[in-house]
C-alpha positions as CSV (number, residue, x, y, z in Angstrom):
1,M,-2.0,-12.4,-35.3
2,H,-3.8,-14.3,-32.5
3,D,-7.4,-15.2,-32.0
4,Q,-7.1,-14.2,-28.4
5,P,-6.7,-11.0,-26.3
6,P,-3.2,-10.1,-25.1
7,T,-2.4,-11.2,-21.6
8,P,0.2,-9.8,-19.2
9,C,3.6,-11.0,-20.2
10,P,7.1,-10.5,-18.7
11,A,9.3,-8.2,-20.8
12,G,11.7,-11.1,-21.3
13,T,14.9,-12.5,-20.0
14,T,17.6,-11.6,-22.5
15,S,18.9,-8.1,-23.2
16,A,21.4,-6.5,-25.4
17,G,22.5,-2.9,-25.8
18,A,22.8,0.0,-23.4
19,T,23.8,-0.6,-19.8
20,P,23.2,1.8,-16.9
21,A,26.0,3.8,-15.4
22,P,27.9,2.0,-12.5
23,G,26.0,2.2,-9.3
24,T,22.8,3.2,-11.1
25,P,20.0,0.7,-10.8
26,P,18.4,0.0,-14.2
27,P,14.9,1.2,-14.8
28,P,12.2,-1.5,-14.3
29,Q,11.3,-3.5,-17.4
30,P,7.8,-2.6,-18.7
31,E,5.2,-5.2,-19.1
32,L,4.4,-6.0,-22.7
33,F,1.2,-7.1,-24.4
34,T,-1.2,-6.1,-21.6
35,W,-4.3,-4.0,-22.3
36,E,-2.5,-1.0,-20.9
37,F,0.4,-1.6,-23.3
38,A,-2.0,-2.0,-26.2
39,T,-3.5,1.5,-25.5
40,D,-0.1,3.2,-25.6
41,P,2.9,0.9,-26.4
42,Y,5.3,3.8,-27.1
43,P,6.8,4.3,-23.6
44,A,7.6,0.5,-23.4
45,Y,9.1,0.6,-26.9
46,A,11.3,3.6,-25.8
47,W,12.5,1.5,-22.9
48,L,13.4,-1.4,-25.2
49,R,15.2,0.9,-27.7
50,E,17.3,2.3,-24.9
51,N,17.9,-0.8,-22.7
52,S,17.3,-3.9,-24.8
53,P,17.0,-3.1,-28.5
54,V,17.0,-6.7,-29.6
55,H,15.0,-8.3,-27.0
56,R,13.9,-11.9,-26.4
57,T,10.4,-12.3,-25.0
58,T,7.6,-14.8,-24.6
59,L,4.5,-13.7,-26.5
60,P,0.9,-14.1,-25.3
61,S,0.7,-17.3,-27.4
62,G,3.6,-18.9,-25.7
63,V,6.0,-18.5,-28.7
64,E,9.4,-17.1,-27.8
65,A,10.7,-14.4,-30.3
66,W,13.1,-11.6,-30.7
67,L,11.8,-8.0,-30.9
68,V,13.9,-5.6,-32.9
69,T,13.2,-2.0,-31.9
70,R,15.8,0.4,-33.3
71,Y,15.4,1.9,-36.8
72,A,18.8,1.0,-38.1
73,D,18.5,-2.6,-36.8
74,A,15.0,-2.8,-38.2
75,R,16.0,-1.8,-41.7
76,Q,18.8,-4.4,-41.6
77,A,16.5,-7.1,-40.4
78,L,13.8,-6.4,-42.9
79,A,16.3,-6.7,-45.8
80,D,18.3,-9.6,-44.5
81,Q,17.5,-12.7,-46.5
82,R,18.9,-14.9,-43.8
83,L,15.7,-14.0,-42.0
84,S,13.3,-16.1,-43.9
85,K,9.5,-15.6,-44.3
86,N,8.9,-19.3,-44.6
87,P,7.5,-20.8,-41.3
88,A,9.2,-24.1,-42.2
89,H,12.4,-22.5,-40.8
90,H,10.9,-22.1,-37.4
91,D,12.5,-24.3,-34.8
92,E,9.1,-24.5,-33.1
93,P,8.4,-26.5,-30.0
94,A,5.2,-28.6,-29.9
95,H,3.3,-26.0,-27.9
96,A,4.0,-23.3,-30.5
97,K,2.7,-25.3,-33.5
98,G,0.5,-23.1,-35.8
99,K,0.8,-20.0,-33.6
100,T,3.0,-17.9,-35.9
101,G,0.7,-17.0,-38.7
102,I,-2.9,-16.2,-39.5
103,P,-5.2,-18.6,-37.6
104,G,-6.6,-21.2,-39.9
105,E,-4.3,-20.6,-42.9
106,R,-2.4,-23.9,-42.5
107,K,-5.5,-26.0,-42.4
108,A,-7.1,-24.1,-45.3
109,E,-4.0,-24.6,-47.5
110,L,-3.5,-20.9,-47.8
111,M,0.2,-20.7,-46.8
112,T,1.7,-20.1,-50.2
113,H,1.3,-16.4,-50.3
114,L,3.8,-13.4,-50.3
115,L,4.0,-13.1,-46.6
116,N,5.2,-16.7,-46.1
117,I,7.7,-17.4,-49.0
118,D,11.1,-16.4,-50.1
119,P,12.8,-16.1,-53.5
120,P,12.6,-17.5,-56.1
121,D,8.9,-18.3,-55.5
122,H,8.4,-14.9,-53.9
123,T,9.9,-13.2,-56.9
124,R,7.6,-15.1,-59.3
125,L,4.4,-14.6,-57.4
126,R,5.1,-10.9,-56.7
127,R,5.7,-10.3,-60.4
128,L,2.3,-11.7,-61.2
129,V,0.5,-9.5,-58.8
130,A,2.6,-6.3,-59.1
131,K,0.8,-5.1,-62.3
132,A,-2.4,-4.7,-60.3
133,F,-0.8,-2.0,-58.1
134,T,1.1,0.1,-60.6
135,P,0.6,3.9,-60.2
136,R,-1.4,3.8,-63.4
137,R,-3.8,1.1,-62.2
138,V,-4.2,2.8,-58.9
139,A,-4.9,6.1,-60.5
140,E,-7.6,4.5,-62.6
141,F,-9.2,3.1,-59.5
142,A,-9.3,6.5,-57.7
143,P,-12.8,7.5,-58.9
144,R,-14.2,4.2,-57.5
145,V,-12.5,4.9,-54.1
146,Q,-14.0,8.4,-54.1
147,E,-17.4,7.0,-54.9
148,L,-17.2,4.4,-52.1
149,T,-16.0,7.1,-49.7
150,D,-18.9,9.5,-50.5
151,S,-21.5,6.7,-50.4
152,L,-20.4,5.7,-46.9
153,I,-20.6,9.3,-45.7
154,D,-23.9,9.7,-47.4
155,A,-25.1,6.6,-45.5
156,L,-24.0,8.2,-42.2
157,L,-25.9,11.4,-42.9
158,D,-29.0,9.6,-44.1
159,K,-29.0,7.5,-40.9
160,H,-28.7,10.5,-38.7
161,G,-30.8,13.0,-40.6
162,V,-29.9,16.7,-41.1
163,A,-29.1,17.7,-37.6
164,E,-26.5,16.3,-35.2
165,G,-25.3,12.8,-35.5
166,E,-23.1,10.2,-33.9
167,A,-21.4,7.3,-35.5
168,D,-18.6,4.7,-35.0
169,L,-16.2,5.5,-37.8
170,I,-14.5,2.2,-37.5
171,H,-17.5,0.0,-38.2
172,E,-19.5,2.5,-40.3
173,F,-16.6,3.9,-42.4
174,A,-13.0,2.8,-42.0
175,F,-13.9,-0.9,-42.1
176,P,-16.2,-1.2,-45.1
177,L,-14.3,1.2,-47.4
178,P,-11.2,-1.0,-47.9
179,I,-13.3,-4.2,-47.9
180,Y,-15.4,-3.0,-50.8
181,A,-12.4,-1.6,-52.6
182,I,-10.3,-4.7,-52.4
183,C,-13.3,-6.9,-53.4
184,D,-13.7,-4.7,-56.5
185,L,-10.1,-5.1,-57.4
186,L,-10.1,-8.9,-56.9
187,G,-13.3,-9.3,-58.9
188,V,-15.7,-10.4,-56.1
189,P,-19.2,-9.8,-57.4
190,R,-21.1,-7.0,-55.6
191,E,-23.8,-9.4,-54.4
192,D,-21.1,-11.4,-52.5
193,Q,-19.2,-8.6,-51.0
194,D,-21.2,-8.4,-47.8
195,D,-20.2,-12.0,-47.1
196,F,-16.6,-10.9,-47.3
197,R,-17.4,-8.1,-45.0
198,D,-18.7,-10.5,-42.4
199,W,-15.7,-12.9,-42.7
200,A,-13.3,-10.0,-42.6
201,G,-15.0,-8.5,-39.6
202,M,-14.5,-11.7,-37.7
203,M,-10.8,-11.7,-38.7
204,I,-10.1,-8.3,-37.3
205,R,-12.0,-8.8,-34.1
206,H,-9.1,-11.0,-32.9
207,G,-10.0,-11.7,-29.2
208,G,-13.4,-10.0,-29.5
209,G,-15.2,-12.9,-31.3
210,P,-16.1,-16.5,-30.5
211,R,-13.2,-18.9,-29.9
212,G,-12.0,-20.3,-33.3
213,G,-14.0,-17.7,-35.2
214,V,-11.0,-16.5,-37.2
215,A,-10.2,-20.0,-38.4
216,R,-13.8,-20.7,-39.4
217,S,-13.9,-17.4,-41.3
218,V,-10.7,-18.3,-43.1
219,K,-12.2,-21.7,-44.0
220,K,-15.3,-20.1,-45.4
221,M,-13.3,-17.6,-47.4
222,R,-11.1,-20.4,-48.8
223,G,-14.1,-22.3,-50.0
224,Y,-15.5,-19.2,-51.6
225,L,-12.3,-18.3,-53.3
226,A,-11.9,-21.8,-54.8
227,E,-15.3,-21.6,-56.3
228,L,-14.7,-18.0,-57.6
229,I,-11.4,-19.0,-59.2
230,H,-13.1,-21.9,-60.9
231,R,-15.9,-19.6,-62.3
232,K,-13.3,-17.0,-63.5
233,R,-11.3,-19.7,-65.2
234,L,-14.4,-20.3,-67.3
235,D,-15.4,-16.7,-67.7
236,P,-12.4,-14.3,-67.0
237,G,-12.8,-10.6,-66.6
238,E,-10.4,-7.7,-66.1
239,D,-10.0,-8.1,-62.3
240,L,-7.0,-9.3,-60.3
241,I,-8.1,-12.9,-59.8
242,S,-8.7,-13.2,-63.6
243,G,-5.3,-11.8,-64.1
244,L,-3.7,-14.4,-61.9
245,I,-5.6,-17.2,-63.7
246,K,-4.5,-15.9,-67.1
247,A,-0.9,-15.7,-66.0
248,S,-1.2,-19.3,-64.8
249,D,-2.7,-20.4,-68.1
250,H,0.2,-18.7,-70.0
251,G,2.9,-20.8,-68.3
252,E,3.6,-19.1,-65.0
253,H,2.7,-22.3,-63.2
254,L,0.4,-20.7,-60.6
255,T,-1.4,-23.5,-58.9
256,E,-5.0,-23.1,-57.7
257,N,-3.8,-23.2,-54.1
258,E,-1.3,-20.4,-54.9
259,A,-4.1,-18.4,-56.6
260,A,-6.4,-18.8,-53.7
261,A,-3.6,-18.0,-51.2
262,M,-2.7,-14.9,-53.1
263,A,-6.3,-13.7,-53.3
264,F,-6.7,-14.4,-49.6
265,I,-3.6,-12.5,-48.5
266,L,-4.3,-9.5,-50.8
267,L,-7.7,-9.3,-49.1
268,F,-6.4,-9.8,-45.6
269,A,-3.4,-7.5,-45.9
270,G,-5.3,-5.1,-48.1
271,F,-8.1,-4.3,-45.8
272,E,-7.0,-4.4,-42.1
273,T,-4.0,-2.2,-42.7
274,T,-6.2,0.4,-44.4
275,V,-8.9,0.1,-41.7
276,N,-6.2,1.0,-39.2
277,L,-4.6,3.7,-41.3
278,I,-7.9,5.5,-41.5
279,G,-8.9,4.9,-37.9
280,N,-5.5,5.6,-36.3
281,G,-5.0,8.6,-38.6
282,L,-8.3,10.1,-37.9
283,Y,-7.9,9.6,-34.1
284,A,-4.5,11.3,-34.3
285,L,-6.0,14.3,-36.1
286,L,-8.9,14.5,-33.7
287,T,-6.5,14.5,-30.7
288,H,-4.1,17.0,-32.3
289,P,-6.5,19.8,-33.3
290,E,-3.8,22.2,-34.4
291,Q,-2.6,19.7,-37.0
292,R,-6.1,18.8,-38.1
293,E,-6.9,22.6,-38.6
294,R,-3.7,23.0,-40.6
295,L,-4.8,20.2,-42.9
296,Q,-8.3,21.5,-43.2
297,R,-7.0,25.0,-44.2
298,A,-4.7,23.5,-46.8
299,L,-7.5,21.4,-48.3
300,A,-9.8,24.4,-48.4
301,D,-7.1,26.3,-50.3
302,G,-6.8,23.4,-52.8
303,D,-3.3,22.5,-51.5
304,T,-2.9,18.7,-51.4
305,G,0.8,18.7,-50.5
306,L,0.1,18.7,-46.8
307,L,-2.3,15.8,-47.3
308,A,0.4,13.7,-49.0
309,T,3.1,14.4,-46.3
310,G,0.4,14.2,-43.6
311,V,-0.6,10.6,-44.5
312,E,3.1,9.6,-44.4
313,E,3.4,11.2,-41.0
314,L,0.3,9.4,-39.7
315,L,1.8,6.2,-40.9
316,R,5.0,6.9,-39.0
317,F,3.4,8.4,-35.8
318,D,0.9,5.6,-35.1
319,G,0.8,3.3,-38.1
320,P,-1.5,0.4,-38.8
321,V,1.1,-2.3,-38.6
322,E,2.8,-2.4,-35.2
323,L,5.1,-5.4,-35.9
324,A,6.2,-6.7,-39.3
325,T,5.1,-10.2,-40.0
326,W,7.1,-13.2,-38.9
327,R,10.7,-13.9,-39.9
328,F,12.8,-16.9,-39.0
329,A,16.6,-17.2,-38.9
330,T,17.8,-19.7,-41.4
331,E,21.3,-19.6,-39.7
332,A,22.9,-17.9,-36.8
333,V,22.7,-14.2,-37.4
334,R,23.7,-11.1,-35.5
335,V,21.3,-8.1,-35.3
336,G,22.1,-5.0,-33.3
337,G,24.9,-6.7,-31.5
338,Q,22.7,-9.6,-30.4
339,D,23.3,-13.2,-31.6
340,I,20.1,-14.9,-32.8
341,A,20.2,-18.7,-33.3
342,A,19.0,-20.5,-36.4
343,G,15.3,-21.3,-36.2
344,D,14.5,-18.4,-33.9
345,P,11.5,-16.2,-34.7
346,V,12.2,-12.5,-35.2
347,L,9.6,-9.7,-35.1
348,V,10.6,-6.2,-36.3
349,V,8.7,-3.6,-34.3
350,L,7.9,-1.0,-36.9
351,A,6.1,1.2,-34.3
352,A,9.3,1.4,-32.2
353,A,11.6,1.9,-35.1
354,D,9.5,4.8,-36.4
355,R,9.7,6.6,-33.1
356,D,13.5,6.2,-32.9
357,P,15.1,9.5,-31.9
358,A,18.3,8.4,-33.6
359,R,16.5,8.6,-36.9
360,F,13.6,11.1,-36.5
361,D,13.7,14.6,-35.1
362,R,11.1,15.0,-32.3
363,P,9.8,11.5,-33.0
364,D,6.9,11.7,-30.5
365,T,5.6,14.9,-32.1
366,L,3.0,14.7,-34.9
367,D,4.1,17.0,-37.7
368,L,2.0,16.7,-40.9
369,S,4.6,18.7,-42.8
370,R,7.5,16.4,-41.9
371,R,9.7,16.0,-45.0
372,D,12.5,13.7,-43.8
373,N,10.2,10.8,-43.3
374,Q,11.5,7.4,-44.5
375,H,9.3,5.5,-42.2
376,L,9.0,1.7,-42.2
377,G,5.2,1.6,-42.1
378,Y,5.1,-0.4,-45.3
379,G,8.2,-2.4,-44.6
380,H,11.6,-2.4,-46.4
381,G,13.4,-4.6,-48.9
382,I,11.9,-7.2,-51.2
383,H,8.8,-7.6,-48.9
384,Y,7.9,-3.9,-49.1
385,C,4.1,-3.7,-49.2
386,L,2.9,-4.3,-52.7
387,G,-0.4,-2.5,-52.0
388,A,1.2,0.7,-50.5
389,P,0.0,2.9,-53.5
390,L,-3.6,1.7,-53.0
391,A,-3.5,2.2,-49.2
392,R,-2.1,5.7,-49.7
393,L,-4.9,6.5,-52.1
394,E,-7.6,5.2,-49.8
395,G,-6.1,6.9,-46.7
396,Q,-5.8,10.3,-48.5
397,T,-9.3,10.0,-50.0
398,A,-10.9,8.9,-46.8
399,L,-9.3,11.5,-44.5
400,S,-9.6,14.5,-46.9
401,T,-13.3,13.7,-47.7
402,L,-14.3,13.3,-44.1
403,L,-12.6,16.6,-43.1
404,R,-14.3,18.4,-46.0
405,R,-17.8,16.9,-45.7
406,L,-17.9,16.8,-41.9
407,P,-15.8,19.8,-40.9
408,D,-16.9,19.9,-37.3
409,L,-16.2,16.2,-36.7
410,E,-15.0,15.5,-33.1
411,L,-14.6,12.6,-30.7
412,A,-17.7,11.5,-28.8
413,S,-15.7,9.7,-26.2
414,D,-12.9,10.4,-23.8
415,P,-9.7,9.0,-25.4
416,A,-9.0,7.1,-22.2
417,D,-12.2,5.1,-22.7
418,L,-11.2,3.9,-26.2
419,R,-10.0,0.3,-26.6
420,W,-7.5,-1.0,-29.0
421,R,-7.9,-4.5,-30.6
422,G,-5.9,-7.4,-29.2
423,G,-3.5,-9.2,-31.4
424,L,0.2,-9.0,-32.3
425,I,0.9,-7.6,-35.7
426,M,-1.8,-4.9,-36.3
427,R,-2.6,-1.8,-34.3
428,G,-6.1,-0.4,-34.5
429,L,-9.0,0.9,-32.5
430,R,-12.0,-1.3,-31.7
431,T,-14.3,1.7,-32.1
432,L,-14.0,5.4,-32.9
433,P,-17.2,7.2,-31.7
434,V,-17.6,10.6,-33.2
435,K,-20.2,13.3,-33.4
436,F,-20.9,15.8,-36.2
437,T,-23.5,18.1,-37.8
438,N,-24.7,17.8,-41.3
439,A,-23.3,21.1,-42.5
440,Q,-21.0,19.7,-45.2
441,P,-21.0,20.3,-49.0
442,P,-22.6,17.5,-51.0
443,A,-20.5,14.7,-52.4
444,G,-18.3,16.0,-55.2
445,G,-18.9,19.6,-54.1
């Protein structure tokens, strides 16, 4: 994740995998990490899968890393414990210092979270947090997610009156919904949640904000979390931060830095992924009207089966996380026939793996009823996304409620004019302008 826009970057110098037939010139290597690439990276990923499936490249930050693009190789890499999550294993040159994580997390002492550690510490911390995301706990939270969803749609309609309206569904809907939801789970008081919304907004703008803005927002969030943890130690509640503190006080040895880092990464990982799931998913539905109409008909008939498979397909087709977070080889390792040296960074390209024709039939086709769909949108192995049940709930609730309450929703912009956020790990739209008429049933109707 970089606090800068992507810049043109050569596709790399080292290749492994398929070779062209004798006498046939290889196809030209695509440019990676340009604005054009950000708009539609899938043709470039198809080239990499075919010609250089484990590919060394120089990232916009100057860090050199391996990109893993085939599904089978991706699953192997995600589960291979020789590929550590701990940045201490990075054999990083001086110019790459601090460029492999979330900007500002090192200075703010927020490194000891689930995305940066290995067993046994990972096992211990994950166990402490896992109880907050059980199916039962998520089901108990469903009414609150529905309430938040309806209130945001009510606000859109109130703002635009009873006739036709236009809105940016990223900033007015997809962004605030998961922010308020994760704040509720963590135990952030309602009167402080708009501060979190501001800090989080800076964090997902990547290159769109002032230089250093992400690091400053991380620092402010760190200070707030330290104060909140202190308050909840004195007066605990039933929220997730209180649960982490109670576990610490009962011998689990969770330090205050660990508690702050865990709360930080749950907020960070728990909101941007869901912003992009809702935004990318809605964009895919609006640009595939036949699939959107199928889903609306099913919802009108009370059939939620297509909604469940549909959200999984949206995760596969154009998911919120383009590349899995950083891994570092702790020893020489071979992935997809390519030797990777100890200390080298490895990035698993989930977006490429989930369009691999060796694993998925018609991978570039959006099919909401797809059944054989073991996508990697939430990862694989011990680092499988802990918040996946909550993200699925929020995605299903947001999309189904929008389609029910705003049935004539449509894009208010040419798709070619939309811009995708800069950055490395996440994939999401900067804006999603839509238009609609207020012809929907009331909330809960």
